[in-house]
LUMKE-678662 format. One record per residue (C-alpha): z, x, y. Coordinates in steps of 0.001 Angstrom, whole numbers, plus 500000, padded with zeros to 6 digits. Layout:
! LUMKE-678662
PT / z / x / y
PT / Z / X / Y
...
//
This chain:
! LUMKE-678662
PT / z / x / y
PT / 166149 / 608656 / 826598
PT / 166986 / 610586 / 823457
PT / 169616 / 609786 / 820876
PT / 170809 / 611157 / 817582
PT / 170067 / 608753 / 814754
PT / 169932 / 609142 / 811013
PT / 168375 / 606951 / 808371
PT / 170607 / 605648 / 805566
PT / 169918 / 607601 / 802402
PT / 167855 / 605934 / 799665
PT / 167461 / 602778 / 801728
PT / 165739 / 600207 / 799555
PT / 166551 / 597077 / 801519
PT / 167918 / 595990 / 804874
PT / 169292 / 592715 / 806170
PT / 168397 / 591395 / 809616
PT / 171251 / 589344 / 811019
PT / 169771 / 587388 / 813917
PT / 172057 / 585398 / 816180
PT / 170822 / 583166 / 818986
PT / 174269 / 581768 / 819711
PT / 174410 / 583353 / 823131
PT / 173243 / 581316 / 826094
PT / 169831 / 580746 / 824588
PT / 166994 / 578259 / 824123
PT / 165830 / 579920 / 820861
PT / 162556 / 580603 / 822689
PT / 162437 / 584215 / 821537
PT / 162632 / 583166 / 817886
PT / 159865 / 580636 / 818454
PT / 157769 / 583258 / 820243
PT / 158155 / 585804 / 817440
PT / 156676 / 583331 / 814941
PT / 153366 / 583900 / 816795
PT / 153334 / 587658 / 816173
PT / 150386 / 589182 / 814326
PT / 150903 / 592974 / 814689
PT / 152734 / 592647 / 812355
PT / 153642 / 589056 / 811659
PT / 157200 / 588254 / 810672
PT / 155812 / 586990 / 807359
PT / 154245 / 590413 / 806670
PT / 157595 / 592106 / 807210
PT / 159655 / 589670 / 805149
PT / 157134 / 589542 / 802281
PT / 156870 / 593329 / 802139
PT / 153160 / 593665 / 802831
PT / 153709 / 596454 / 805390
PT / 153680 / 599864 / 803656
PT / 156725 / 602093 / 803847
PT / 159389 / 599688 / 805048
PT / 162462 / 598638 / 803054
PT / 162740 / 595177 / 801562
PT / 163816 / 592869 / 804386
PT / 166188 / 589893 / 804154
PT / 166013 / 587779 / 807339
PT / 168944 / 585609 / 808402
PT / 167849 / 583487 / 811378
PT / 169133 / 579935 / 811734
PT / 165823 / 578577 / 813031
PT / 163833 / 580069 / 810151
PT / 166444 / 579779 / 807383
PT / 166565 / 577273 / 804564
PT / 170328 / 577653 / 804312
PT / 172660 / 575698 / 806578
PT / 176343 / 575709 / 807436
PT / 178578 / 577957 / 805340
PT / 175651 / 579071 / 803188
PT / 173865 / 580453 / 806248
PT / 177018 / 582081 / 807629
PT / 177802 / 583854 / 804338
PT / 175741 / 586951 / 805179
PT / 177493 / 587365 / 808548
PT / 180929 / 587192 / 806905
PT / 179813 / 589666 / 804231
PT / 178657 / 592063 / 806952
PT / 181997 / 591647 / 808706
PT / 183810 / 592596 / 805484
PT / 181505 / 595581 / 804930
PT / 179955 / 594034 / 801834
PT / 176368 / 593518 / 802986
PT / 174939 / 597009 / 803140
PT / 172675 / 598325 / 805913
PT / 171744 / 595679 / 808469
PT / 170064 / 595355 / 811848
PT / 171756 / 593020 / 814299
PT / 169343 / 591056 / 816497
PT / 170925 / 589301 / 819469
PT / 169132 / 586508 / 821330
PT / 170669 / 584869 / 824387
PT / 173001 / 585893 / 827215
PT / 176547 / 587015 / 826484
PT / 179118 / 584814 / 828259
PT / 182398 / 586190 / 829554
PT / 185038 / 584678 / 827276
PT / 187783 / 586165 / 829448
PT / 187163 / 583409 / 831993
PT / 186675 / 580480 / 829610
PT / 189853 / 578651 / 830573
PT / 191316 / 576909 / 827535
PT / 188081 / 576659 / 825570
PT / 185151 / 578888 / 824729
PT / 181616 / 579208 / 826029
PT / 179764 / 579593 / 822759
PT / 180524 / 580120 / 819091
PT / 178907 / 580662 / 815710
PT / 180619 / 579383 / 812578
PT / 184340 / 579303 / 811975
PT / 186973 / 581911 / 811266
PT / 187626 / 581744 / 807477
PT / 191378 / 582105 / 807963
PT / 192092 / 579843 / 810944
PT / 189160 / 577435 / 810687
PT / 188700 / 577776 / 814436
PT / 185265 / 578481 / 815971
PT / 184469 / 582194 / 816183
PT / 182909 / 583127 / 819516
PT / 179727 / 585125 / 819819
PT / 181751 / 587813 / 821593
PT / 184040 / 588186 / 818590
PT / 181039 / 588465 / 816290
PT / 179640 / 591218 / 818493
PT / 182986 / 593031 / 818433
PT / 183044 / 592806 / 814633
PT / 179396 / 593562 / 813800
PT / 177745 / 595679 / 816494
PT / 179306 / 599023 / 815510
PT / 178686 / 598335 / 811818
PT / 174979 / 597610 / 812334
PT / 172479 / 600395 / 811666
PT / 170701 / 599258 / 814841
PT / 171290 / 596603 / 817486
PT / 168219 / 594933 / 818957
PT / 168314 / 592639 / 822006
PT / 165488 / 590095 / 821939
PT / 164402 / 588594 / 825250
PT / 165618 / 588983 / 828815
PT / 168726 / 586845 / 828352
PT / 170053 / 589217 / 825688
PT / 168825 / 592395 / 827375
PT / 169951 / 591847 / 830969
PT / 171456 / 588341 / 831247
PT / 168358 / 586499 / 832432
PT / 168391 / 582893 / 833629
PT / 171942 / 582163 / 832507
PT / 173301 / 585147 / 834449
PT / 171742 / 584222 / 837799
PT / 173816 / 583851 / 840940
PT / 176132 / 580844 / 840871
PT / 176500 / 580644 / 837084
PT / 179898 / 579533 / 835818
PT / 180019 / 581505 / 832570
PT / 179908 / 585088 / 833855
PT / 176917 / 585762 / 831596
PT / 175616 / 589281 / 831085
PT / 173253 / 591325 / 828962
PT / 174231 / 592992 / 825710
PT / 174540 / 596478 / 827249
PT / 176790 / 595033 / 829969
PT / 179062 / 593705 / 827227
PT / 179033 / 596578 / 824725
PT / 178836 / 599310 / 827355
PT / 176246 / 601879 / 828319
PT / 177678 / 604423 / 825857
PT / 177420 / 602119 / 822841
PT / 175969 / 603646 / 819688
PT / 175270 / 601806 / 816448
PT / 176135 / 603036 / 812959
PT / 172690 / 604639 / 812931
PT / 173466 / 606564 / 816113
PT / 171200 / 604431 / 818299
PT / 171841 / 602832 / 821676
PT / 170971 / 599176 / 822077
PT / 167211 / 598647 / 821886
PT / 166060 / 596185 / 824549
PT / 162844 / 594168 / 824265
PT / 162865 / 591934 / 827374
PT / 160629 / 588983 / 828192
PT / 161207 / 585298 / 828884
PT / 160373 / 584733 / 826127
PT / 159777 / 588085 / 824480
PT / 156106 / 588924 / 823855
PT / 155892 / 588423 / 820067
PT / 154030 / 591596 / 819098
PT / 156238 / 593695 / 821398
PT / 159277 / 592562 / 819452
PT / 157769 / 592908 / 815993
PT / 156294 / 596329 / 816784
PT / 159729 / 597504 / 817924
PT / 161392 / 596071 / 814823
PT / 158754 / 597743 / 812658
PT / 159468 / 601110 / 814309
PT / 163178 / 600700 / 813540
PT / 162440 / 599770 / 809921
PT / 160210 / 602814 / 809484
PT / 162842 / 604962 / 811173
PT / 165527 / 603586 / 808840
PT / 163292 / 604527 / 805915
PT / 162909 / 608059 / 807277
PT / 159225 / 607574 / 808105
PT / 159407 / 607554 / 811924
PT / 161155 / 609640 / 814599
PT / 163894 / 608228 / 816802
PT / 162571 / 605353 / 818865
PT / 161863 / 606482 / 822483
PT / 163623 / 604382 / 825128
PT / 163609 / 604422 / 828927
PT / 166681 / 604242 / 831180
PT / 166784 / 600465 / 830771
PT / 166735 / 600960 / 826964
PT / 163192 / 599556 / 826643
PT / 160609 / 601119 / 824291
PT / 158705 / 603500 / 826545
PT / 155248 / 602826 / 825129
PT / 155586 / 599096 / 825794
PT / 157152 / 599110 / 829265
PT / 155904 / 602345 / 830808
PT / 153190 / 600684 / 832914
PT / 153112 / 597782 / 835351
PT / 151512 / 594375 / 834954
PT / 149157 / 595281 / 837789
PT / 147871 / 598405 / 836050
PT / 146574 / 596320 / 833163
PT / 145617 / 593174 / 835054
PT / 142116 / 591718 / 834891
PT / 142446 / 590966 / 838627
PT / 143585 / 594429 / 839780
PT / 140148 / 595378 / 841115
PT / 140362 / 592565 / 843673
PT / 143642 / 593968 / 845026
PT / 142252 / 597346 / 846061
PT / 139411 / 595517 / 847808
PT / 141917 / 593314 / 849687
PT / 140253 / 590289 / 848120
PT / 143152 / 587883 / 847600
PT / 143466 / 584417 / 846107
PT / 144844 / 581713 / 848382
PT / 145270 / 579072 / 845692
PT / 145767 / 579005 / 841936
PT / 142167 / 578075 / 841167
PT / 140857 / 581453 / 842311
PT / 140032 / 584337 / 839938
PT / 141055 / 586897 / 842579
PT / 144282 / 588902 / 843033
PT / 147329 / 586621 / 843231
PT / 149744 / 588823 / 845191
PT / 149617 / 586555 / 848257
PT / 150536 / 583491 / 846200
PT / 153583 / 585039 / 844562
PT / 152523 / 587579 / 841898
PT / 154946 / 590492 / 841411
PT / 152630 / 592356 / 839018
PT / 152371 / 595598 / 841055
PT / 156094 / 596342 / 840596
PT / 156940 / 594815 / 837200
PT / 157109 / 596840 / 833987
PT / 155320 / 594815 / 831321
PT / 152252 / 595207 / 829112
PT / 151299 / 591554 / 828724
PT / 148114 / 591895 / 830760
PT / 146982 / 594645 / 828403
PT / 148255 / 593134 / 825163
PT / 147728 / 589460 / 825867
PT / 150113 / 586877 / 824513
PT / 148849 / 585694 / 821139
PT / 146466 / 587826 / 819093
PT / 145300 / 589661 / 822219
PT / 144544 / 586510 / 824198
PT / 146245 / 585509 / 827444
PT / 148738 / 587433 / 829562
PT / 150184 / 585641 / 832598
PT / 147973 / 586790 / 835545
PT / 144924 / 587082 / 833290
PT / 144948 / 583324 / 832805
PT / 146070 / 582222 / 836270
PT / 149848 / 582491 / 836047
PT / 151597 / 584690 / 838591
PT / 153978 / 587383 / 837332
PT / 157575 / 586395 / 838164
PT / 159171 / 589588 / 836814
PT / 160709 / 588123 / 833663
PT / 160967 / 591500 / 831861
PT / 163003 / 593134 / 834618
PT / 166780 / 593680 / 834838
PT / 166811 / 591971 / 838260
PT / 165264 / 588738 / 836951
PT / 165480 / 586027 / 838187
PT / 167502 / 586627 / 841356
PT / 165465 / 589508 / 842781
PT / 162184 / 587636 / 842287
PT / 163102 / 584348 / 843946
PT / 161814 / 582198 / 845485
PT / 158928 / 582106 / 843045
PT / 155405 / 581500 / 844379
PT / 156207 / 583119 / 847749
PT / 154469 / 586342 / 848698
PT / 156652 / 589223 / 847397
PT / 158445 / 591434 / 849965
PT / 156097 / 594173 / 851068
PT / 153080 / 592153 / 849997
PT / 152180 / 591324 / 853586
PT / 152461 / 594939 / 854711
PT / 150458 / 596311 / 851791
PT / 147742 / 593701 / 852238
PT / 147538 / 594551 / 855977
PT / 147180 / 598237 / 855144
PT / 144379 / 597244 / 852800
PT / 142897 / 595064 / 855546
PT / 140594 / 597773 / 856876
PT / 140124 / 599872 / 853753
PT / 139557 / 596973 / 851347
PT / 136668 / 595226 / 853152
PT / 134953 / 598580 / 853721
PT / 135177 / 599439 / 850023
PT / 134047 / 595927 / 849083
PT / 131029 / 596216 / 851400
PT / 130020 / 599622 / 850079
PT / 130415 / 598461 / 846492
PT / 128321 / 595426 / 847288
PT / 125496 / 597658 / 848526
PT / 125730 / 599791 / 845392
PT / 125902 / 596705 / 843219
PT / 122732 / 595267 / 844728
PT / 120985 / 598619 / 844239
PT / 122158 / 598889 / 840632
PT / 120900 / 595363 / 840005
PT / 117300 / 596443 / 840812
PT / 115153 / 598288 / 838299
PT / 113672 / 601684 / 839305
PT / 110327 / 601355 / 841070
PT / 108398 / 603281 / 838413
PT / 108874 / 600517 / 835861
PT / 105584 / 598632 / 836343
PT / 102397 / 597637 / 834596
PT / 100009 / 599356 / 836970
PT / 097353 / 601870 / 835929
PT / 099204 / 604898 / 837296
PT / 102331 / 606629 / 835844
PT / 104927 / 607114 / 838641
PT / 108067 / 608045 / 836677
PT / 107779 / 611747 / 837551
PT / 106725 / 612766 / 834061
PT / 104729 / 616013 / 833992
PT / 102969 / 617014 / 830739
PT / 103402 / 620627 / 829641
//
C-alpha cells in the first residue's frame, strides 16, 4: 500500500498521546516495556540518532494523574500541542448501542463535566494527529472483545475511522497486531514513523491489512524452529514433543507473524519455538476463525495425509544421508599408506 505523507517542517519534538481506554487489558503497554530494538527508554531519552525529542503520555508509564495527565489530550484537542502521534490500544466499542450509558471513557468534558468517551476522543484527535498507530490486535481488528456474542459491538480502529482515513501527515492507520503486540515490532514501527516525521525515512510500507510489510510478510511456519519436521510429516502428538505442532492445534502455516524469527524478548522465545501453539493472534479473523484452540486446524488432516507418503520417504532418505555424513572418510587413518588420492607432481 502506498500513501502520500509529508513530514512537518523543522520538527524538533513530537508528543505521543497513548490511550488504552478502549476495551483493553493494558497488555500492549506492558509488552512494549520489554522492547530492546529500540527500547522505549532510548526513544524517550533521545539516545536514538535522528529522531525528534519525544514526549510520551501513557497512563501506565506516566507520573501525572487525573487532570494533570489529561492536560496534553485537551491541548491536542484545542490545537495547542503541536505535532503528535496518536497511539490507540484496545478495541473500539460501538457507542451507538450503549443504551443510556457509555461503554468506556477517558477523562471528563471540561465544559459539561461528563465523561468523554473514547469514541469522542478519536473523533476529535485522529484527524489532527500526524500519524495514528494501533497497538495490538484489539485496536487493529477488534480482537478478543469483538468476538461473536459480545455485547459492546467492538471493532478495530480502521472499522471505526473508515478504510479511507488519512491522518494529518497523509498516512492511513498503521496497524501493529499481536495479543499482546511483540514489543520490538511496535517500537521498530514507531521508530520508522519518527524518522519519517523528521524527513529521514520514506513513507512506511503497509500491506492491505495496514500492517508493516517487513514485519508481517511471512508466516509463523516459515520462521519456525519446528518447520523441518512438518515437511517430513513428523508431527507432535502432545505438548512435550519438539516436533511440528500442527496436529495439536498450531495455525503457524497460515498466520502472518514474525515472532518465530524475532523471538519475544531480546531474540528469545516465539510461541511455537518454545512449545506454544500459534493461535493466530495477529490476524484480522482472531479469535473467531481460529477456535476452538488446540484442535487440529481445518485442512491440517488433509495436508498431513498428503505428506503421509512423501514425508516418511524424505525422512528415511535424510536419515541415510545423515548417517553417512556422521562417518569420517575412510582415508583418515593412522596406517602406513596414504589413501586420500593425493598424487605428487
